[in-house]
N, C-alpha and C positions, 0 to 999 in steps of 0.2 A: 342846442339841439332836443329838444324833446323824442325821446326813443318809447314808441308804443309798447305797452307792457308786457304784451303777449309773443315780442318779438325775442328768441335766443331758445335759452334751454333753460328747463326750469327740474327743481329734485321732487323727486314723491316722496312720500310718505316711510318708503324703505327703504332711502338714501339712493336713489337711483336717478339717472338722469337720463332725461326723455326728451328728444329733438320737438319743436313745433316749427315755425313759420321760417325760421334762419337757413333752413334747407330748401326752400322755396324760393331763396332771394339769389337774383343773379350776382357777377362778381362786383359791379358797381355798388351795387345795392349795399351788399353785405358790409364793404369800404366802408361806407358813410353813417350804416348802423353802430359798427365797431369803433369811426370815429368819434361820433358822437357819444356813444359809453366813455371812451378815453375823457374827452373833453368835459363831460359833465364829474367823470370821478377826479379830476384835479393834475396838472404839470406840476412839476419841482425844477426849475430852470437848472439847479443844481449850480458848481462852480465854474470860472471862468480859468484858461489859462494866461500863460505872460504875453502869449501873443493875441489872446482877446476872442480865440477860439471857444465856444462854449463845450465843454465835455459831460458826458452821463448824465441825460434829460430823464428825470423819476418821474413815472407814474404811477399815481396810486388805483390798486384794483378793489371794487366793491361786488357784491351780488347781494342786491335784495337787503341795500345800504347798509352790509357787511364787510369789513374789509376782509380781503383774501390773499392769498401769495398769486404769484404769478402762472405757476405749473397750474392751480386751480383755473385761473383766467382761459386761458389757451382751452383746459379742458370741457370747462363747461360751454364756450363757443366756436368747440369743435374746429380749431383753427392752429398752425404751427406759430414756434415762436420767431421761426424768419421773418414769417408773414404780418406775426407782430412789429417787429422790430422796424419792418418796412412802413407801417402805418404809422407808427411810433414818430419815424423821422420824415415822413411826411407832412404830418400835423405840424410838427417845428417849423420845418421851412415854408409851408403852403397854407397853413391851417385846414380847416376843412372843406374841400375842395375834392371834386372825383378827381382820381389817380389817372395820369395819360400815359401811353407806353410810349418808351423812347423812339420806337420807329413809327411812330403815329404820324400819317402823311409822307412818310417815303415811298418810294416804290420799292420791291422787293429785286435783292440782287439778282433773284433768277427770271424775274418778269420779261414777261415777251416783248423784244423790242419790234419797231416799224419793219426794220433791216430782215429779222426773223420772219416774221409774216410775208417779205414780200419775196424771199426764197420759197416758203413753200407755194405761195401762191402759182410762182413761175414754173417752180418742178411741175406742179399738179395740172397746168395747163399745158405746158410740153409734152404730158404724158396721155394727157386727152387725144391732144393733137397728131399724137404717133398711135395710138393705141385705141381711142375712141370711135365713135360712130355719131357722128351728128345727126339730128331729127330736126325735119321740119316744124317749122314754129305754128304754133294751131289757131285755127282762123277766127280772124276778129281781133285776136289777141295781138298787138305791140309791143306791151311794154314788157313781155317776160324774156328773157333769154333765150331759145329754144335750146332743150335738152341735150347733152351728149352722153352717150351711153359706153360704161366701159365695158370689157369681156365679163360676161360672166364667173368668169375663175379669179376674178380680181374682189378684193376685199380691201378693209380700209387697214390693217394688219400689214398684206403684202405690199400695197404703194408706202405705206410707213417705212416699211425695210429697205425698202429701193431709195426711198428717198434718204436714210441714213447712210446709204452706200455712197450716194451721191456727195452729201453733207462731208463725208470724210474727207473725198477728193477734193472736194472746193474748200475744205478746211471753215466750213458753214460749224455754227456755232449747235451744237445739237438741242432736240427740244424733246418732250415725253408725247408720244403718242395722241394719249389725252389733248394736247394742244394741237397737234397737226389736225386730229378729227374738227376740234371747235375753230381754228381755220378755213378750213376746207368749207365747212358747213355754215359757216359767216361771209365768205367771200367768194367763191363760187358755187353757188347748191348746186346749178344746172348741170355741174359735173356727175354723172351718178353710175351707177353699178345696173346692169342690164339684169332682170328676174331671172328666174328659171323657168317662170311661166310666163314667160313672152314669147306671140307666138309670130316667129322669122323662117319664113318662106328659102327655097335654096337661093333665090335673087337678093331677097335684104342679105345673106349671107355673100353672096357673090360682090356685091355691092360696099360691102364692108371690108371686103379684102381688100377690093380696087381700092378702096379712101387709104387702108391702111400702108399699101405698095406705092401710093401714087408719089409720083420724085417732084414734080411741079407745084405749084399754086394751081396755075391753072389747068391741068390734069386733075388735080382735086376737088376744084370747083364742079370742074363740069360733069364727074362723077356727083356729087354731089347733087347737083342739080337732077341727075338721072333717077339718082335714089329716091330724090322727093315727088317727081310723077309717077313712079312706082308707087310709092304709099298712098299718091293722093287714087287712083286708078284703081288697087285694093281698097280703100276707101268707098269709092263709086258702088264697085261689086257688092262690099259689104252691105251698102244702102239699098241697093236694087235686092238681094236676098231678104232681107227684112221685110222690106215692101212686099213683095211677092209672099212671103210665110205670112202677112198678118190678114191678104186676101182669100 
């Protein structure tokens, strides 16, 4: 493997060491550069034991065609002795190939499971069903779920804290707030918070309160339909106001 001459560290006339492109390489690129240098310097396989296991694989280290000690080599390349030993072991067992982490391809032990996501979604839907204010669908739009507005005093953090309390009671696995938010935004983005500047009249507030206090599904559906008609009438009034204003 040929190594570019400008890769690594070089000595100046004053005897100091200056860095070049080595610091700009990522981990895999630096691994390959160092392994190429070690292979070019040469590998001594050492002696074998009675069981056939080979011990003390020796490498020779060079800089500008001059032999140097291992301490000087790790200083020049700005690496640690542990990093160098791991690379030497990798070269002997696998050759000049990129190193792969032992957990590559495995899911982290704390990864969010389908059951965790399902618990979060069911809690958010139940919370919105109890405290949310359903909104009518937009005109001419059929493939979008109508939004449900939660009370203005609610936040992601406050709802997450309530979920944590429920999770402890139900023996659910705990999740972090960022995971809770991600599941919310990906699975039920139509459940939102009422903005402070949302203009709701007293009729809207009465409908919202009636929906929250409704006991049966039929009662809640009837109130929701009445609320939707109220919003439609309000939209007609607003359109008429705009028309008169323009005239």
